[in-house]
C-alpha positions as CSV (number, residue, x, y, z in Angstrom):
1,M,67.7,-18.0,-117.3
2,S,65.8,-15.2,-118.9
3,A,62.0,-15.0,-118.8
4,A,60.3,-15.1,-122.2
5,L,58.1,-12.2,-123.2
6,Q,54.5,-13.1,-122.9
7,P,52.1,-12.0,-125.7
8,P,49.4,-9.6,-124.5
9,S,46.3,-11.3,-123.4
10,K,44.0,-9.0,-125.3
11,E,44.2,-7.9,-128.9
12,V,44.2,-4.2,-129.5
13,D,41.3,-3.0,-131.6
14,I,43.0,-0.6,-134.0
15,D,39.7,0.3,-135.7
16,F,38.3,1.4,-132.4
17,L,41.4,3.5,-131.5
18,V,41.2,5.2,-134.9
19,F,37.5,5.9,-134.4
20,I,38.3,7.6,-131.0
21,E,41.1,9.6,-132.5
22,R,39.0,10.9,-135.4
23,H,35.6,11.3,-133.8
24,A,35.9,11.6,-130.0
25,S,38.8,14.0,-130.2
26,D,37.6,16.3,-127.4
27,L,35.5,16.1,-124.3
28,L,32.4,17.7,-125.9
29,R,32.3,15.1,-128.7
30,W,33.1,12.3,-126.2
31,D,30.1,13.4,-124.1
32,I,27.8,13.5,-127.1
33,L,29.0,10.1,-128.4
34,T,28.7,8.4,-125.1
35,F,25.3,9.8,-124.5
36,F,24.1,8.2,-127.8
37,G,26.0,5.0,-127.0
38,N,24.2,4.8,-123.7
39,N,20.8,5.8,-125.3
40,P,21.0,4.3,-128.8
41,E,17.3,4.6,-129.4
42,F,17.1,8.3,-128.4
43,H,15.8,10.7,-131.0
44,G,15.6,14.3,-130.1
45,T,16.3,18.0,-130.7
46,T,19.5,19.8,-130.1
47,E,18.0,21.4,-127.0
48,Q,17.1,17.9,-125.6
49,I,20.5,16.5,-126.3
50,A,22.2,19.6,-124.7
51,R,20.2,19.1,-121.5
52,Q,21.1,15.4,-121.4
53,V,24.9,16.1,-121.7
54,G,24.8,19.2,-119.5
55,R,25.9,21.6,-122.2
56,R,24.4,24.7,-123.9
57,S,22.6,24.0,-127.2
58,Q,24.8,26.7,-129.0
59,S,27.9,24.8,-128.1
60,I,26.7,21.4,-129.3
61,R,24.9,22.4,-132.4
62,P,28.1,22.5,-134.6
63,E,29.3,19.2,-133.2
64,L,25.9,17.5,-133.9
65,G,26.0,18.8,-137.5
66,E,29.5,17.5,-138.0
67,L,28.7,14.1,-136.5
68,A,25.7,14.0,-138.9
69,L,28.0,14.8,-141.9
70,L,30.2,12.0,-140.8
71,N,27.2,9.7,-140.8
72,I,27.6,8.9,-137.1
73,L,24.3,10.6,-136.3
74,E,21.3,10.9,-138.6
75,K,19.7,14.3,-139.0
76,T,15.9,14.1,-139.3
77,T,12.8,16.1,-139.0
78,L,10.7,15.2,-136.0
79,P,6.9,15.0,-136.0
80,T,6.9,18.5,-134.4
81,R,8.8,19.7,-137.5
82,Q,11.9,20.4,-135.4
83,M,15.3,19.1,-136.5
84,G,16.3,16.0,-134.6
85,Y,19.3,13.7,-134.3
86,R,19.6,10.0,-133.6
87,L,22.4,7.4,-133.7
88,T,23.1,6.0,-137.1
89,H,21.9,2.5,-138.0
90,Q,25.1,1.8,-140.0
91,P,26.4,-1.3,-138.1
92,D,30.1,-0.4,-138.0
93,L,29.7,3.1,-136.8
94,R,26.9,2.2,-134.4
95,R,29.1,-0.6,-132.9
96,M,31.9,1.9,-132.3
97,V,29.7,4.4,-130.5
98,L,28.2,1.6,-128.4
99,K,31.7,0.3,-127.6
100,L,32.9,3.8,-126.7
101,A,30.0,3.9,-124.1
102,G,30.9,0.5,-122.8
103,Q,27.7,-1.1,-124.3
104,Q,27.3,-4.3,-126.2
105,L,25.6,-4.5,-129.6
106,A,22.4,-6.5,-129.3
107,K,22.4,-9.8,-131.1
108,E,20.1,-9.6,-134.1
């Protein structure tokens, strides 16, 4: 008597896997995205973000710019007239970043 194959108990989130493959493709991007996922209300400069993720601002500046072009981060001008970045408010992208960091999207 052969044992029947059991279906997996959890469904694979294909959209999440695609998000990771496209946007968290290396350790630097992973660090930036998980930082914003763990701190979704953070709004700060390249230098502040670099300190938080333990990197040099020169190394993260291009990544922040690219993540802003992809609409994952929003590029803004802070009250100090410095360039700042914050996590997007687009629900689908925001949800993916929060999920990457192991956070739950707050119920609205």
